[in-house]
LOGU-228759 format. One record per residue (C-alpha): residue in one letter; y, x, z. Coordinates in steps of 0.25 Angstrom, whole numbers. Layout:
<roses>
<rose res="a" v="Y" u="X" w="Z"/>
...
</roses>
This chain:
<roses>
<rose res="x" v="5" u="-97" w="119"/>
<rose res="x" v="18" u="-107" w="119"/>
<rose res="x" v="27" u="-101" w="108"/>
<rose res="x" v="34" u="-113" w="102"/>
<rose res="x" v="48" u="-116" w="107"/>
<rose res="x" v="47" u="-131" w="105"/>
<rose res="x" v="35" u="-131" w="113"/>
<rose res="x" v="44" u="-124" w="124"/>
<rose res="x" v="55" u="-134" w="123"/>
<rose res="x" v="47" u="-146" w="122"/>
<rose res="x" v="40" u="-142" w="134"/>
<rose res="x" v="53" u="-140" w="142"/>
<rose res="x" v="57" u="-156" w="139"/>
<rose res="x" v="45" u="-161" w="147"/>
<rose res="x" v="49" u="-171" w="159"/>
<rose res="x" v="50" u="-163" w="172"/>
<rose res="x" v="40" u="-169" w="179"/>
<rose res="x" v="30" u="-165" w="167"/>
<rose res="x" v="35" u="-151" w="167"/>
<rose res="x" v="34" u="-149" w="182"/>
<rose res="x" v="18" u="-150" w="182"/>
<rose res="x" v="17" u="-139" w="171"/>
<rose res="x" v="11" u="-126" w="172"/>
<rose res="x" v="20" u="-114" w="177"/>
<rose res="x" v="20" u="-108" w="165"/>
<rose res="x" v="23" u="-121" w="158"/>
<rose res="x" v="35" u="-122" w="167"/>
<rose res="x" v="41" u="-109" w="165"/>
<rose res="x" v="41" u="-111" w="150"/>
<rose res="x" v="47" u="-125" w="150"/>
<rose res="x" v="57" u="-119" w="160"/>
<rose res="x" v="61" u="-109" w="150"/>
<rose res="x" v="62" u="-118" w="139"/>
<rose res="x" v="72" u="-128" w="148"/>
<rose res="x" v="80" u="-116" w="154"/>
<rose res="x" v="78" u="-105" w="144"/>
<rose res="x" v="93" u="-104" w="140"/>
<rose res="x" v="97" u="-104" w="155"/>
<rose res="x" v="89" u="-93" w="158"/>
<rose res="x" v="92" u="-84" w="146"/>
<rose res="x" v="106" u="-87" w="149"/>
<rose res="x" v="103" u="-81" w="163"/>
<rose res="x" v="96" u="-69" w="157"/>
<rose res="x" v="107" u="-66" w="147"/>
<rose res="x" v="119" u="-68" w="157"/>
<rose res="x" v="111" u="-57" w="166"/>
<rose res="x" v="111" u="-47" w="154"/>
<rose res="x" v="126" u="-49" w="151"/>
<rose res="x" v="130" u="-46" w="165"/>
<rose res="x" v="126" u="-32" w="161"/>
<rose res="x" v="138" u="-25" w="154"/>
<rose res="x" v="128" u="-16" w="146"/>
<rose res="x" v="118" u="-26" w="142"/>
<rose res="x" v="131" u="-36" w="139"/>
<rose res="x" v="136" u="-28" w="127"/>
<rose res="x" v="122" u="-29" w="120"/>
<rose res="x" v="122" u="-43" w="122"/>
<rose res="x" v="134" u="-50" w="118"/>
<rose res="x" v="131" u="-49" w="103"/>
<rose res="x" v="130" u="-62" w="98"/>
<rose res="x" v="117" u="-61" w="92"/>
<rose res="x" v="110" u="-55" w="104"/>
<rose res="x" v="114" u="-66" w="113"/>
<rose res="x" v="109" u="-76" w="102"/>
<rose res="x" v="96" u="-69" w="101"/>
<rose res="x" v="94" u="-65" w="116"/>
<rose res="x" v="95" u="-79" w="120"/>
<rose res="x" v="85" u="-85" w="111"/>
<rose res="x" v="76" u="-74" w="113"/>
<rose res="x" v="77" u="-75" w="128"/>
<rose res="x" v="74" u="-90" w="128"/>
<rose res="x" v="62" u="-87" w="119"/>
<rose res="x" v="58" u="-75" w="128"/>
<rose res="x" v="57" u="-84" w="141"/>
<rose res="x" v="49" u="-96" w="134"/>
<rose res="x" v="38" u="-86" w="128"/>
<rose res="x" v="37" u="-79" w="141"/>
<rose res="x" v="33" u="-92" w="148"/>
<rose res="x" v="25" u="-98" w="137"/>
<rose res="x" v="11" u="-95" w="136"/>
<rose res="x" v="3" u="-82" w="137"/>
<rose res="x" v="7" u="-73" w="149"/>
<rose res="x" v="16" u="-61" w="143"/>
<rose res="x" v="5" u="-51" w="149"/>
<rose res="x" v="-5" u="-57" w="141"/>
<rose res="x" v="4" u="-58" w="127"/>
<rose res="x" v="5" u="-46" w="119"/>
<rose res="x" v="15" u="-54" w="111"/>
<rose res="x" v="24" u="-57" w="124"/>
<rose res="x" v="24" u="-42" w="128"/>
<rose res="x" v="28" u="-37" w="114"/>
<rose res="x" v="40" u="-47" w="114"/>
<rose res="x" v="45" u="-41" w="128"/>
<rose res="x" v="44" u="-27" w="123"/>
<rose res="x" v="52" u="-30" w="111"/>
<rose res="x" v="61" u="-37" w="121"/>
<rose res="x" v="61" u="-23" w="128"/>
<rose res="x" v="64" u="-15" w="116"/>
<rose res="x" v="75" u="-24" w="112"/>
<rose res="x" v="83" u="-25" w="126"/>
<rose res="x" v="82" u="-9" w="125"/>
<rose res="x" v="88" u="-8" w="110"/>
<rose res="x" v="99" u="-17" w="115"/>
<rose res="x" v="101" u="-9" w="127"/>
<rose res="x" v="99" u="-22" w="137"/>
<rose res="x" v="94" u="-16" w="151"/>
<rose res="x" v="81" u="-20" w="156"/>
<rose res="x" v="86" u="-22" w="169"/>
<rose res="x" v="94" u="-33" w="164"/>
<rose res="x" v="83" u="-40" w="157"/>
<rose res="x" v="75" u="-39" w="170"/>
<rose res="x" v="87" u="-45" w="177"/>
<rose res="x" v="88" u="-57" w="167"/>
<rose res="x" v="73" u="-60" w="169"/>
<rose res="x" v="75" u="-62" w="184"/>
<rose res="x" v="86" u="-71" w="182"/>
<rose res="x" v="77" u="-79" w="173"/>
<rose res="x" v="67" u="-79" w="183"/>
<rose res="x" v="76" u="-82" w="194"/>
<rose res="x" v="82" u="-94" w="187"/>
<rose res="x" v="69" u="-99" w="183"/>
<rose res="x" v="64" u="-99" w="197"/>
<rose res="x" v="76" u="-108" w="201"/>
<rose res="x" v="73" u="-117" w="189"/>
<rose res="x" v="59" u="-119" w="194"/>
<rose res="x" v="63" u="-122" w="208"/>
<rose res="x" v="71" u="-133" w="202"/>
<rose res="x" v="59" u="-139" w="195"/>
<rose res="x" v="49" u="-149" w="203"/>
<rose res="x" v="39" u="-141" w="201"/>
<rose res="x" v="26" u="-139" w="209"/>
<rose res="x" v="30" u="-127" w="217"/>
<rose res="x" v="17" u="-119" w="214"/>
<rose res="x" v="20" u="-121" w="199"/>
<rose res="x" v="35" u="-116" w="200"/>
<rose res="x" v="31" u="-104" w="208"/>
<rose res="x" v="20" u="-101" w="199"/>
<rose res="x" v="30" u="-103" w="186"/>
<rose res="x" v="39" u="-92" w="192"/>
<rose res="x" v="28" u="-83" w="195"/>
<rose res="x" v="25" u="-84" w="180"/>
<rose res="x" v="40" u="-82" w="177"/>
<rose res="x" v="40" u="-70" w="185"/>
<rose res="x" v="28" u="-64" w="178"/>
<rose res="x" v="30" u="-66" w="165"/>
<rose res="x" v="46" u="-61" w="165"/>
<rose res="x" v="42" u="-50" w="173"/>
<rose res="x" v="31" u="-47" w="164"/>
<rose res="x" v="41" u="-48" w="151"/>
<rose res="x" v="53" u="-41" w="157"/>
<rose res="x" v="43" u="-30" w="160"/>
<rose res="x" v="38" u="-28" w="147"/>
<rose res="x" v="52" u="-29" w="141"/>
<rose res="x" v="56" u="-18" w="152"/>
<rose res="x" v="45" u="-8" w="147"/>
<rose res="x" v="49" u="-11" w="132"/>
<rose res="x" v="64" u="-8" w="136"/>
<rose res="x" v="61" u="5" w="144"/>
<rose res="x" v="52" u="11" w="133"/>
<rose res="x" v="61" u="6" w="122"/>
<rose res="x" v="73" u="13" w="129"/>
<rose res="x" v="66" u="26" w="132"/>
<rose res="x" v="62" u="28" w="118"/>
<rose res="x" v="77" u="25" w="112"/>
<rose res="x" v="81" u="34" w="124"/>
<rose res="x" v="72" u="46" w="120"/>
<rose res="x" v="76" u="43" w="105"/>
<rose res="x" v="90" u="45" w="109"/>
<rose res="x" v="87" u="58" w="116"/>
<rose res="x" v="79" u="62" w="105"/>
<rose res="x" v="91" u="60" w="95"/>
<rose res="x" v="99" u="67" w="104"/>
<rose res="x" v="91" u="81" w="105"/>
<rose res="x" v="90" u="79" w="90"/>
<rose res="x" v="106" u="78" w="89"/>
<rose res="x" v="106" u="90" w="97"/>
<rose res="x" v="102" u="98" w="84"/>
<rose res="x" v="92" u="108" w="91"/>
<rose res="x" v="84" u="117" w="83"/>
<rose res="x" v="70" u="112" w="83"/>
<rose res="x" v="65" u="124" w="77"/>
<rose res="x" v="69" u="133" w="89"/>
<rose res="x" v="65" u="120" w="100"/>
<rose res="x" v="51" u="121" w="92"/>
<rose res="x" v="48" u="137" w="94"/>
<rose res="x" v="54" u="136" w="108"/>
<rose res="x" v="44" u="125" w="113"/>
<rose res="x" v="32" u="132" w="105"/>
<rose res="x" v="36" u="146" w="112"/>
<rose res="x" v="36" u="138" w="124"/>
<rose res="x" v="22" u="132" w="122"/>
<rose res="x" v="17" u="147" w="118"/>
<rose res="x" v="24" u="152" w="131"/>
<rose res="x" v="17" u="141" w="141"/>
<rose res="x" v="3" u="144" w="132"/>
<rose res="x" v="5" u="159" w="135"/>
<rose res="x" v="8" u="158" w="149"/>
<rose res="x" v="-3" u="149" w="152"/>
<rose res="x" v="-13" u="160" w="146"/>
<rose res="x" v="-7" u="170" w="153"/>
<rose res="x" v="-9" u="163" w="167"/>
<rose res="x" v="-22" u="161" w="164"/>
<rose res="x" v="-24" u="177" w="161"/>
<rose res="x" v="-17" u="181" w="172"/>
<rose res="x" v="-20" u="172" w="184"/>
<rose res="x" v="-32" u="164" w="179"/>
<rose res="x" v="-36" u="150" w="182"/>
<rose res="x" v="-29" u="143" w="193"/>
<rose res="x" v="-16" u="150" w="191"/>
<rose res="x" v="-9" u="139" w="189"/>
<rose res="x" v="-5" u="136" w="175"/>
<rose res="x" v="8" u="129" w="170"/>
<rose res="x" v="7" u="115" w="163"/>
<rose res="x" v="12" u="115" w="149"/>
<rose res="x" v="19" u="102" w="153"/>
<rose res="x" v="26" u="111" w="164"/>
<rose res="x" v="31" u="122" w="154"/>
<rose res="x" v="43" u="123" w="146"/>
<rose res="x" v="37" u="117" w="134"/>
<rose res="x" v="32" u="104" w="143"/>
<rose res="x" v="47" u="104" w="147"/>
<rose res="x" v="51" u="102" w="132"/>
<rose res="x" v="40" u="94" w="129"/>
<rose res="x" v="44" u="83" w="140"/>
<rose res="x" v="59" u="85" w="137"/>
<rose res="x" v="62" u="88" w="124"/>
<rose res="x" v="50" u="85" w="115"/>
<rose res="x" v="48" u="71" w="122"/>
<rose res="x" v="62" u="67" w="115"/>
<rose res="x" v="59" u="75" w="103"/>
<rose res="x" v="45" u="70" w="99"/>
<rose res="x" v="40" u="58" w="108"/>
<rose res="x" v="36" u="49" w="97"/>
<rose res="x" v="29" u="61" w="89"/>
<rose res="x" v="13" u="61" w="90"/>
<rose res="x" v="14" u="76" w="90"/>
<rose res="x" v="22" u="75" w="102"/>
<rose res="x" v="12" u="66" w="109"/>
<rose res="x" v="0" u="76" w="106"/>
<rose res="x" v="9" u="88" w="112"/>
<rose res="x" v="10" u="79" w="125"/>
<rose res="x" v="-4" u="77" w="126"/>
<rose res="x" v="-8" u="91" w="123"/>
<rose res="x" v="2" u="97" w="134"/>
<rose res="x" v="-5" u="86" w="144"/>
<rose res="x" v="-18" u="91" w="140"/>
<rose res="x" v="-15" u="105" w="143"/>
<rose res="x" v="-8" u="103" w="155"/>
<rose res="x" v="-18" u="92" w="161"/>
<rose res="x" v="-32" u="99" w="155"/>
<rose res="x" v="-31" u="111" w="149"/>
<rose res="x" v="-23" u="118" w="160"/>
<rose res="x" v="-31" u="114" w="171"/>
<rose res="x" v="-43" u="119" w="166"/>
<rose res="x" v="-38" u="133" w="163"/>
<rose res="x" v="-32" u="134" w="176"/>
<rose res="x" v="-46" u="129" w="182"/>
<rose res="x" v="-56" u="133" w="172"/>
<rose res="x" v="-69" u="126" w="170"/>
<rose res="x" v="-78" u="128" w="158"/>
<rose res="x" v="-80" u="117" w="149"/>
<rose res="x" v="-94" u="112" w="144"/>
<rose res="x" v="-88" u="114" w="130"/>
<rose res="x" v="-86" u="128" w="131"/>
<rose res="x" v="-71" u="124" w="126"/>
<rose res="x" v="-60" u="132" w="132"/>
<rose res="x" v="-48" u="126" w="139"/>
<rose res="x" v="-40" u="138" w="135"/>
<rose res="x" v="-44" u="136" w="120"/>
<rose res="x" v="-39" u="121" w="121"/>
<rose res="x" v="-26" u="125" w="128"/>
<rose res="x" v="-23" u="134" w="117"/>
<rose res="x" v="-26" u="123" w="107"/>
<rose res="x" v="-18" u="113" w="114"/>
<rose res="x" v="-6" u="122" w="114"/>
<rose res="x" v="-7" u="126" w="99"/>
<rose res="x" v="-7" u="111" w="96"/>
<rose res="x" v="5" u="110" w="104"/>
<rose res="x" v="13" u="120" w="97"/>
<rose res="x" v="9" u="114" w="84"/>
<rose res="x" v="13" u="101" w="87"/>
<rose res="x" v="26" u="105" w="93"/>
<rose res="x" v="29" u="112" w="80"/>
<rose res="x" v="25" u="99" w="72"/>
<rose res="x" v="35" u="91" w="81"/>
<rose res="x" v="46" u="101" w="79"/>
<rose res="x" v="43" u="102" w="63"/>
<rose res="x" v="45" u="85" w="64"/>
<rose res="x" v="58" u="87" w="72"/>
<rose res="x" v="63" u="99" w="62"/>
<rose res="x" v="59" u="88" w="50"/>
<rose res="x" v="68" u="78" w="57"/>
<rose res="x" v="79" u="87" w="59"/>
<rose res="x" v="88" u="81" w="69"/>
<rose res="x" v="83" u="67" w="66"/>
<rose res="x" v="85" u="67" w="51"/>
<rose res="x" v="75" u="63" w="41"/>
<rose res="x" v="70" u="76" w="33"/>
<rose res="x" v="71" u="69" w="19"/>
<rose res="x" v="83" u="62" w="20"/>
<rose res="x" v="92" u="68" w="31"/>
<rose res="x" v="95" u="55" w="36"/>
<rose res="x" v="94" u="52" w="52"/>
<rose res="x" v="78" u="48" w="56"/>
<rose res="x" v="76" u="34" w="59"/>
<rose res="x" v="71" u="37" w="74"/>
<rose res="x" v="85" u="40" w="78"/>
<rose res="x" v="91" u="27" w="74"/>
<rose res="x" v="88" u="20" w="86"/>
<rose res="x" v="97" u="29" w="93"/>
<rose res="x" v="108" u="32" w="84"/>
<rose res="x" v="108" u="17" w="80"/>
<rose res="x" v="107" u="11" w="94"/>
<rose res="x" v="120" u="22" w="99"/>
<rose res="x" v="129" u="17" w="87"/>
<rose res="x" v="126" u="2" w="90"/>
<rose res="x" v="129" u="5" w="104"/>
<rose res="x" v="142" u="13" w="100"/>
<rose res="x" v="147" u="1" w="90"/>
<rose res="x" v="144" u="-9" w="101"/>
<rose res="x" v="152" u="-2" w="112"/>
<rose res="x" v="163" u="3" w="102"/>
<rose res="x" v="164" u="-9" w="94"/>
<rose res="x" v="164" u="-1" w="82"/>
<rose res="x" v="156" u="-5" w="69"/>
<rose res="x" v="141" u="0" w="64"/>
<rose res="x" v="133" u="-3" w="52"/>
<rose res="x" v="120" u="0" w="48"/>
<rose res="x" v="115" u="2" w="33"/>
<rose res="x" v="101" u="2" w="27"/>
<rose res="x" v="99" u="9" w="14"/>
<rose res="x" v="86" u="6" w="7"/>
<rose res="x" v="83" u="13" w="-7"/>
<rose res="x" v="79" u="3" w="-16"/>
<rose res="x" v="66" u="4" w="-22"/>
<rose res="x" v="62" u="17" w="-16"/>
<rose res="x" v="46" u="14" w="-16"/>
<rose res="x" v="48" u="14" w="-32"/>
<rose res="x" v="54" u="28" w="-31"/>
<rose res="x" v="43" u="34" w="-23"/>
<rose res="x" v="33" u="27" w="-32"/>
<rose res="x" v="38" u="31" w="-45"/>
<rose res="x" v="44" u="45" w="-42"/>
<rose res="x" v="36" u="49" w="-30"/>
<rose res="x" v="40" u="51" w="-15"/>
<rose res="x" v="48" u="65" w="-17"/>
<rose res="x" v="57" u="58" w="-26"/>
<rose res="x" v="58" u="48" w="-16"/>
<rose res="x" v="61" u="57" w="-5"/>
<rose res="x" v="72" u="63" w="-14"/>
<rose res="x" v="78" u="50" w="-16"/>
<rose res="x" v="78" u="47" w="0"/>
<rose res="x" v="86" u="60" w="1"/>
<rose res="x" v="96" u="58" w="-9"/>
<rose res="x" v="98" u="43" w="-4"/>
<rose res="x" v="100" u="49" w="10"/>
<rose res="x" v="111" u="58" w="4"/>
<rose res="x" v="119" u="46" w="-2"/>
<rose res="x" v="118" u="38" w="10"/>
<rose res="x" v="124" u="50" w="20"/>
<rose res="x" v="134" u="52" w="9"/>
<rose res="x" v="140" u="40" w="10"/>
<rose res="x" v="141" u="38" w="26"/>
<rose res="x" v="147" u="45" w="36"/>
<rose res="x" v="142" u="57" w="44"/>
<rose res="x" v="144" u="48" w="58"/>
<rose res="x" v="134" u="37" w="51"/>
<rose res="x" v="119" u="39" w="53"/>
<rose res="x" v="109" u="39" w="41"/>
<rose res="x" v="95" u="35" w="45"/>
<rose res="x" v="82" u="37" w="37"/>
<rose res="x" v="78" u="22" w="40"/>
<rose res="x" v="64" u="20" w="31"/>
<rose res="x" v="58" u="27" w="19"/>
<rose res="x" v="70" u="24" w="10"/>
<rose res="x" v="79" u="17" w="20"/>
<rose res="x" v="91" u="23" w="27"/>
<rose res="x" v="99" u="17" w="39"/>
<rose res="x" v="114" u="21" w="41"/>
<rose res="x" v="121" u="19" w="53"/>
<rose res="x" v="137" u="18" w="49"/>
<rose res="x" v="144" u="19" w="62"/>
<rose res="x" v="157" u="13" w="64"/>
<rose res="x" v="155" u="6" w="51"/>
<rose res="x" v="158" u="-8" w="48"/>
<rose res="x" v="151" u="-17" w="39"/>
<rose res="x" v="161" u="-16" w="27"/>
<rose res="x" v="162" u="-2" w="28"/>
<rose res="x" v="147" u="0" w="29"/>
<rose res="x" v="145" u="-9" w="17"/>
<rose res="x" v="155" u="1" w="9"/>
<rose res="x" v="145" u="13" w="13"/>
<rose res="x" v="132" u="6" w="10"/>
<rose res="x" v="138" u="1" w="-4"/>
<rose res="x" v="142" u="16" w="-7"/>
<rose res="x" v="128" u="20" w="-4"/>
<rose res="x" v="123" u="10" w="-13"/>
<rose res="x" v="131" u="14" w="-24"/>
<rose res="x" v="129" u="29" w="-22"/>
<rose res="x" v="114" u="27" w="-22"/>
<rose res="x" v="116" u="18" w="-34"/>
<rose res="x" v="123" u="29" w="-41"/>
<rose res="x" v="117" u="41" w="-36"/>
<rose res="x" v="105" u="48" w="-46"/>
<rose res="x" v="95" u="53" w="-36"/>
<rose res="x" v="90" u="66" w="-41"/>
<rose res="x" v="75" u="67" w="-39"/>
<rose res="x" v="70" u="79" w="-47"/>
<rose res="x" v="60" u="77" w="-57"/>
<rose res="x" v="61" u="62" w="-56"/>
<rose res="x" v="75" u="64" w="-61"/>
<rose res="x" v="87" u="55" w="-55"/>
<rose res="x" v="84" u="41" w="-49"/>
<rose res="x" v="94" u="30" w="-46"/>
<rose res="x" v="91" u="24" w="-32"/>
<rose res="x" v="98" u="11" w="-25"/>
<rose res="x" v="98" u="7" w="-11"/>
<rose res="x" v="100" u="-6" w="-5"/>
<rose res="x" v="108" u="-6" w="9"/>
<rose res="x" v="109" u="-16" w="21"/>
<rose res="x" v="120" u="-15" w="31"/>
<rose res="x" v="122" u="-21" w="45"/>
<rose res="x" v="134" u="-20" w="53"/>
<rose res="x" v="132" u="-19" w="69"/>
<rose res="x" v="137" u="-32" w="75"/>
<rose res="x" v="135" u="-29" w="89"/>
<rose res="x" v="120" u="-32" w="92"/>
<rose res="x" v="115" u="-21" w="99"/>
<rose res="x" v="101" u="-20" w="94"/>
<rose res="x" v="101" u="-10" w="83"/>
<rose res="x" v="89" u="-15" w="77"/>
<rose res="x" v="97" u="-28" w="74"/>
<rose res="x" v="107" u="-20" w="65"/>
<rose res="x" v="97" u="-12" w="57"/>
<rose res="x" v="90" u="-26" w="55"/>
<rose res="x" v="102" u="-32" w="50"/>
<rose res="x" v="104" u="-20" w="40"/>
<rose res="x" v="89" u="-21" w="37"/>
<rose res="x" v="92" u="-36" w="33"/>
<rose res="x" v="104" u="-32" w="25"/>
<rose res="x" v="95" u="-21" w="17"/>
<rose res="x" v="84" u="-32" w="14"/>
<rose res="x" v="95" u="-41" w="8"/>
<rose res="x" v="100" u="-29" w="-1"/>
<rose res="x" v="87" u="-27" w="-5"/>
<rose res="x" v="84" u="-42" w="-8"/>
<rose res="x" v="98" u="-42" w="-17"/>
<rose res="x" v="92" u="-32" w="-27"/>
<rose res="x" v="94" u="-19" w="-20"/>
<rose res="x" v="105" u="-9" w="-22"/>
<rose res="x" v="114" u="-17" w="-13"/>
<rose res="x" v="121" u="-18" w="1"/>
<rose res="x" v="119" u="-29" w="10"/>
<rose res="x" v="126" u="-32" w="24"/>
<rose res="x" v="119" u="-37" w="35"/>
<rose res="x" v="128" u="-50" w="42"/>
<rose res="x" v="137" u="-47" w="54"/>
<rose res="x" v="133" u="-55" w="66"/>
<rose res="x" v="145" u="-63" w="72"/>
<rose res="x" v="145" u="-72" w="83"/>
<rose res="x" v="132" u="-79" w="87"/>
<rose res="x" v="125" u="-70" w="78"/>
<rose res="x" v="129" u="-76" w="65"/>
<rose res="x" v="129" u="-67" w="52"/>
<rose res="x" v="143" u="-64" w="45"/>
<rose res="x" v="143" u="-58" w="32"/>
<rose res="x" v="153" u="-46" w="32"/>
<rose res="x" v="155" u="-45" w="17"/>
<rose res="x" v="149" u="-51" w="4"/>
<rose res="x" v="136" u="-44" w="0"/>
</roses>
């Protein structure tokens, strides 16, 4: 496979009479190398015409990276192995789709931009003195490879967008502060009611009476429209869905048109076992839900990390649309593994709980505190500039250093933390902001721990500008 950029540029410098005799794929690669910047400019201009996309693309870092990435994408697309035969190329298209979904570039604009590139390629090929058959074949290859790439990008885009929309809805449901205990008993009662009604129908009307499918019952309705959002990523939820399908597709038809099983087993006994298992799994799912308590980590009371994309994505959009400041802070407990190793995990848990209290005590009720990792916390500081964020971080660091962490039989412990801060500089991708804070945290660790480090603020052209002496 051709992957070396110098090889691309070298081939583009061949004399015209030599180039025109090349194979169609080689010709495409040379065209991409010669006219890549022009093609990328056309693609980028197409995206900028859309007002929604333009607000996410006018950041200097996005422009700089997007242009170079598009040129690389084109050259790689037309070099070497067909994308349909290359797992590596396929994986890259999926990543591109995820990024577009994350920074909210509509997928139809990507399709339009690809069409603009193909149209311009056709014009460029017509201007070359090549064998008409070679030109036609080159255009066919361009269509096939770009269409395949855009298809993979679109699939990934839709999947990522759908997942984020469902997560947003799940967070909304949690925000309603519904009573999980009542909901659990309601759904288990609904399941039992369907089970009893099915049994009575068999006793009174006998087989052939037309049994109500579990999926069409009130329980099935809840499973599709509420539980789908609440428990989608849970293995137990998937098992419940499979059990309902087995009841509706296998057991009920057998009960409605009974036939003797060769092994002597009973469809009714299997139905009872399946219903009992569903009831148990539903109780287990709600137990997990009640443990989360509206999206909070049960130990530290910090927000659960699974809601970070929904909340931070919303705050990034708000900051960009309203021109307000937004900062992210990562707090990592120093030498936490040593605490666990020396005093045990129970003491470690107590330290985590008290660290969370120190953090919450130093931020506002409007800020968001997440349990980000084992001993890491991520704080979203809304409408907060870098200097104010640095002051908050220093307060947290100082309070941690001066706090005696009571741990029962182990006595009081002294604990410190390292902190990294990043200011939202306009980049639409929330991962860019988190990565900047994480790199600042890494520098704080490297500087000896128990310190605060700031990420650079990106100015014009994506150049870093240190906001404060650190």
